[in-house]
Backbone as JSON, one array per atom type, in Angstrom:
{
  "sequence": "MKEVEKNEIKRLSDRLDAIRHLQPTLSLVDEAEKFAELEKEKATLEAEIARLRVVYTQKLSKEAQKLLALPHRRAITKKEQADIGKLKKTVRGLVIVHPMTALGREMELQEMTGFSKTAF",
  "N": [[-85.03, 207.53, 43.97], [-83.84, 204.98, 43.62], [-85.89, 203.56, 42.69], [-86.21, 204.45, 40.0], [-83.98, 203.25, 38.66], [-84.62, 200.57, 39.21], [-86.99, 200.28, 37.87], [-86.37, 200.81, 35.3], [-84.46, 198.69, 34.79], [-86.22, 196.52, 34.86], [-87.83, 197.17, 32.64], [-85.93, 196.96, 30.5], [-85.16, 194.36, 30.87], [-87.49, 193.05, 30.2], [-87.73, 193.68, 27.53], [-85.34, 192.52, 26.52], [-86.03, 189.84, 27.06], [-88.19, 189.49, 25.24], [-86.78, 189.65, 22.92], [-85.13, 187.36, 23.17], [-86.99, 185.4, 22.94], [-87.98, 185.78, 20.34], [-85.88, 185.44, 18.57], [-85.35, 182.5, 18.17], [-87.36, 181.88, 16.39], [-86.82, 183.09, 13.95], [-85.52, 182.59, 10.74], [-82.35, 181.82, 9.68], [-81.32, 181.81, 7.21], [-83.2, 183.25, 5.54], [-83.68, 185.62, 7.03], [-81.33, 186.89, 7.97], [-80.13, 189.49, 8.28], [-82.04, 190.59, 9.9], [-81.77, 189.06, 12.19], [-79.05, 189.41, 13.03], [-79.36, 192.15, 13.69], [-81.04, 191.92, 15.79], [-79.27, 190.55, 17.6], [-77.3, 192.42, 18.0], [-78.82, 194.35, 19.25], [-79.55, 192.94, 21.58], [-77.03, 192.57, 22.78], [-76.5, 195.25, 23.58], [-78.5, 195.73, 25.28], [-77.91, 193.96, 27.36], [-75.56, 194.92, 28.26], [-76.36, 197.53, 29.21], [-78.16, 196.78, 31.26], [-76.41, 195.61, 32.99], [-74.88, 197.81, 33.73], [-76.89, 199.44, 34.98], [-77.58, 197.78, 37.17], [-75.18, 197.88, 38.67], [-75.22, 200.62, 39.38], [-77.61, 200.7, 40.89], [-76.9, 198.92, 43.1], [-74.75, 200.35, 44.22], [-76.16, 202.67, 45.15], [-77.74, 201.34, 47.04], [-75.75, 200.56, 48.82], [-74.8, 202.98, 49.69], [-76.96, 203.96, 51.08], [-77.05, 201.96, 53.04], [-74.68, 202.37, 54.4], [-75.21, 204.89, 55.5], [-77.14, 204.19, 57.3], [-75.76, 202.32, 59.03], [-74.04, 204.21, 60.13], [-75.54, 205.52, 62.02], [-76.02, 206.0, 65.53], [-77.5, 204.45, 67.18], [-78.91, 201.32, 67.31], [-80.83, 198.39, 67.15], [-82.45, 195.15, 67.45], [-85.91, 194.77, 66.58], [-88.43, 193.72, 68.65], [-90.86, 191.09, 68.83], [-93.27, 192.05, 69.98], [-93.07, 194.71, 69.62], [-93.05, 194.71, 66.91], [-95.69, 194.12, 66.48], [-97.0, 196.49, 67.07], [-95.98, 198.54, 65.26], [-96.39, 201.12, 64.4], [-96.89, 202.58, 66.66], [-94.31, 202.6, 67.89], [-92.82, 203.79, 65.89], [-93.92, 206.44, 66.12], [-93.06, 207.12, 68.66], [-90.26, 207.16, 68.6], [-88.51, 209.38, 67.0], [-87.37, 209.71, 63.73], [-86.75, 207.08, 63.38], [-85.72, 204.22, 61.53], [-86.64, 201.44, 60.0], [-85.47, 198.18, 59.11], [-86.14, 195.46, 57.17], [-85.11, 192.04, 57.11], [-85.55, 190.67, 54.62], [-85.66, 192.55, 52.56], [-84.07, 194.21, 49.85], [-82.17, 196.01, 50.87], [-81.84, 194.91, 53.47], [-80.96, 192.39, 52.9], [-78.42, 193.1, 51.78], [-77.19, 194.24, 53.96], [-76.92, 192.09, 55.49], [-78.73, 191.24, 57.51], [-80.32, 189.43, 60.12], [-82.63, 189.64, 61.58], [-85.52, 191.81, 62.08], [-84.59, 195.16, 62.28], [-83.93, 198.1, 63.91], [-82.8, 201.6, 63.28], [-81.53, 204.48, 64.56], [-81.06, 208.0, 65.63], [-81.5, 208.51, 68.2], [-81.62, 206.93, 71.41], [-83.61, 204.02, 71.74]],
  "CA": [[-84.09, 207.32, 42.91], [-83.59, 203.61, 43.3], [-87.0, 203.06, 41.88], [-85.99, 204.67, 38.64], [-83.08, 202.2, 38.17], [-85.31, 199.31, 39.26], [-88.08, 200.24, 36.72], [-85.51, 200.79, 33.91], [-83.93, 197.43, 34.66], [-87.38, 195.78, 34.51], [-88.18, 197.43, 31.31], [-84.96, 196.47, 29.64], [-85.22, 192.93, 30.95], [-88.62, 192.61, 29.56], [-87.42, 193.84, 26.12], [-84.36, 191.41, 26.3], [-86.7, 188.58, 27.11], [-88.75, 189.45, 24.11], [-85.75, 189.38, 21.79], [-84.67, 186.08, 23.23], [-88.16, 184.58, 22.41], [-88.16, 186.12, 18.89], [-84.78, 184.91, 17.8], [-85.46, 181.07, 17.6], [-88.47, 181.78, 15.3], [-86.22, 183.61, 12.8], [-84.76, 181.79, 9.93], [-80.99, 182.41, 9.56], [-81.11, 181.93, 5.84], [-83.97, 184.3, 5.02], [-83.65, 186.85, 7.8], [-80.04, 187.05, 8.57], [-79.83, 190.89, 8.84], [-82.78, 190.89, 11.16], [-81.25, 188.25, 13.34], [-77.85, 190.15, 13.32], [-79.82, 193.39, 14.32], [-81.54, 191.52, 17.12], [-78.14, 190.26, 18.35], [-76.72, 193.72, 18.41], [-79.63, 195.07, 20.32], [-79.43, 192.1, 22.79], [-75.8, 192.8, 23.39], [-76.5, 196.59, 24.13], [-79.39, 195.8, 26.43], [-77.31, 193.27, 28.4], [-74.61, 195.95, 28.84], [-77.2, 198.57, 29.99], [-78.83, 196.22, 32.44], [-75.41, 195.4, 33.98], [-74.66, 199.16, 34.27], [-77.88, 199.91, 35.93], [-77.44, 197.04, 38.39], [-74.12, 198.39, 39.48], [-75.69, 201.83, 39.95], [-78.57, 200.3, 41.92], [-76.15, 198.38, 44.26], [-74.02, 201.38, 44.77], [-77.21, 203.43, 45.94], [-78.01, 200.64, 48.29], [-74.51, 200.61, 49.66], [-74.74, 204.36, 50.25], [-78.05, 203.89, 52.17], [-76.58, 200.96, 54.17], [-73.6, 203.03, 55.16], [-75.81, 205.83, 56.29], [-77.88, 203.6, 58.43], [-74.8, 201.85, 59.91], [-73.49, 205.28, 60.93], [-76.52, 206.02, 63.02], [-75.52, 205.68, 66.76], [-78.24, 203.41, 67.94], [-79.44, 200.23, 66.53], [-81.21, 197.14, 67.79], [-83.47, 194.23, 66.85], [-87.17, 194.95, 66.89], [-89.06, 192.57, 69.35], [-92.19, 190.67, 68.21], [-94.3, 192.88, 70.7], [-92.97, 196.03, 69.0], [-93.38, 194.61, 65.5], [-97.13, 194.03, 66.44], [-97.6, 197.88, 67.05], [-94.74, 199.37, 64.7], [-96.69, 202.49, 64.19], [-96.62, 203.33, 67.9], [-92.94, 202.69, 67.92], [-92.28, 204.83, 65.03], [-94.36, 207.66, 66.72], [-92.46, 207.46, 69.88], [-88.89, 207.4, 68.3], [-88.28, 210.25, 65.89], [-86.2, 209.45, 62.78], [-86.5, 205.64, 63.39], [-85.67, 203.55, 60.23], [-86.71, 199.94, 60.31], [-84.99, 197.46, 57.98], [-86.48, 194.04, 57.3], [-83.89, 191.25, 56.61], [-85.92, 190.18, 53.32], [-85.71, 193.54, 51.65], [-82.79, 194.32, 49.18], [-81.28, 196.69, 51.8], [-81.6, 194.08, 54.57], [-80.0, 191.4, 52.49], [-77.07, 193.59, 51.65], [-76.68, 194.58, 55.35], [-76.97, 190.75, 56.05], [-79.47, 191.27, 58.76], [-81.0, 188.15, 60.48], [-83.94, 189.91, 62.07], [-85.94, 193.07, 61.73], [-83.71, 195.95, 62.91], [-84.27, 199.58, 63.83], [-81.79, 202.38, 63.39], [-82.09, 205.68, 65.06], [-80.22, 208.87, 66.24], [-81.71, 208.61, 69.72], [-81.76, 205.53, 71.98], [-84.95, 203.55, 71.86]],
  "C": [[-83.78, 205.88, 42.6], [-84.68, 203.02, 42.46], [-86.83, 203.3, 40.38], [-85.06, 203.7, 38.09], [-83.91, 200.93, 38.12], [-86.28, 199.09, 38.2], [-87.31, 200.1, 35.53], [-85.03, 199.35, 33.75], [-85.0, 196.44, 34.33], [-87.76, 195.9, 33.11], [-87.25, 196.84, 30.27], [-84.88, 194.95, 29.68], [-86.36, 192.26, 30.2], [-88.34, 192.63, 27.98], [-86.38, 192.7, 25.68], [-85.03, 190.11, 26.23], [-87.5, 188.4, 25.86], [-88.05, 189.08, 22.87], [-85.37, 187.94, 21.87], [-85.85, 185.0, 22.82], [-88.44, 184.63, 20.93], [-87.1, 185.44, 18.13], [-84.91, 183.4, 17.36], [-86.39, 180.9, 16.49], [-87.98, 182.29, 14.01], [-85.39, 182.53, 11.98], [-83.36, 182.45, 9.54], [-80.77, 182.61, 8.04], [-81.87, 183.17, 5.26], [-83.87, 185.67, 5.7], [-82.39, 187.04, 8.56], [-79.75, 188.45, 9.11], [-80.8, 191.18, 10.03], [-82.33, 190.09, 12.35], [-79.99, 188.94, 13.94], [-78.3, 191.44, 14.13], [-80.27, 193.01, 15.73], [-80.32, 191.12, 18.09], [-77.46, 191.37, 18.85], [-77.51, 194.35, 19.45], [-79.62, 194.24, 21.73], [-78.15, 192.31, 23.52], [-75.78, 194.23, 24.17], [-77.45, 196.58, 25.32], [-78.76, 195.05, 27.71], [-76.36, 194.14, 29.06], [-75.36, 196.99, 29.67], [-77.69, 198.04, 31.25], [-77.65, 196.0, 33.45], [-74.96, 196.65, 34.62], [-75.59, 199.59, 35.29], [-77.87, 199.09, 37.23], [-76.21, 197.45, 39.28], [-74.54, 199.8, 40.15], [-76.62, 201.58, 41.08], [-77.97, 199.79, 43.28], [-75.38, 199.47, 44.94], [-75.04, 202.33, 45.61], [-77.55, 202.63, 47.07], [-76.97, 200.69, 49.28], [-74.44, 201.96, 50.42], [-75.75, 204.39, 51.33], [-77.62, 203.05, 53.38], [-75.56, 201.54, 55.01], [-74.27, 204.04, 56.04], [-76.49, 205.32, 57.5], [-76.77, 203.02, 59.57], [-74.06, 202.92, 60.65], [-74.22, 205.84, 61.93], [-75.89, 205.32, 64.47], [-76.23, 204.55, 67.43], [-78.96, 202.39, 66.93], [-79.73, 198.95, 67.35], [-82.33, 196.41, 67.18], [-84.9, 194.71, 67.46], [-87.81, 193.71, 67.5], [-90.44, 192.32, 68.64], [-93.33, 191.58, 68.84], [-94.3, 194.17, 69.91], [-93.35, 195.93, 67.55], [-94.96, 194.64, 65.32], [-97.69, 195.47, 66.41], [-96.42, 198.78, 66.47], [-95.14, 200.77, 64.59], [-96.52, 203.17, 65.5], [-95.14, 203.57, 68.18], [-92.43, 203.8, 67.21], [-92.75, 206.3, 65.55], [-93.44, 208.05, 67.86], [-90.87, 207.74, 69.62], [-88.8, 208.23, 67.01], [-87.14, 209.79, 65.02], [-85.9, 207.85, 62.79], [-86.63, 204.98, 61.86], [-85.62, 202.08, 60.56], [-86.4, 199.21, 59.02], [-85.37, 195.95, 58.14], [-85.42, 193.22, 56.56], [-84.27, 190.73, 55.05], [-85.92, 191.25, 52.25], [-84.31, 193.55, 50.93], [-81.82, 195.0, 50.18], [-80.93, 195.68, 52.98], [-80.78, 192.94, 54.24], [-78.63, 191.77, 52.3], [-76.39, 193.83, 52.93], [-76.55, 193.17, 56.06], [-77.6, 190.7, 57.44], [-80.19, 189.94, 58.91], [-82.35, 188.45, 60.99], [-84.22, 191.53, 61.83], [-85.19, 194.1, 62.69], [-84.08, 197.43, 62.77], [-82.99, 200.39, 64.05], [-82.27, 203.69, 63.76], [-80.9, 206.56, 65.62], [-80.24, 208.84, 67.62], [-81.88, 207.08, 70.16], [-83.22, 205.14, 72.06], [-85.08, 202.11, 72.54]]
}
């Protein structure tokens, strides 16, 4: 579901960028109505992007809260990171969050962390 918002934000941002590049080429004297139309569309795109960003962060927050509610969490060692597939097979339901992902940045993680219902 987060991907839908992310893709829509990208699409709208691209359209907004195209409008911003098109506006300086228009003459205010000759094409005033076209310029006004682009300004109006620009305002609606900015509002929609802002709304979608709020939805996206709320979904990230929900996912972060679910992970923080899991009883067991710990940092993943370098040795475990080297064979992450083996670790995931031994611990059912393990969710690993990297600090450089959007979720990891929101959770303010400093290192790769695993979350699970069972101890590992």
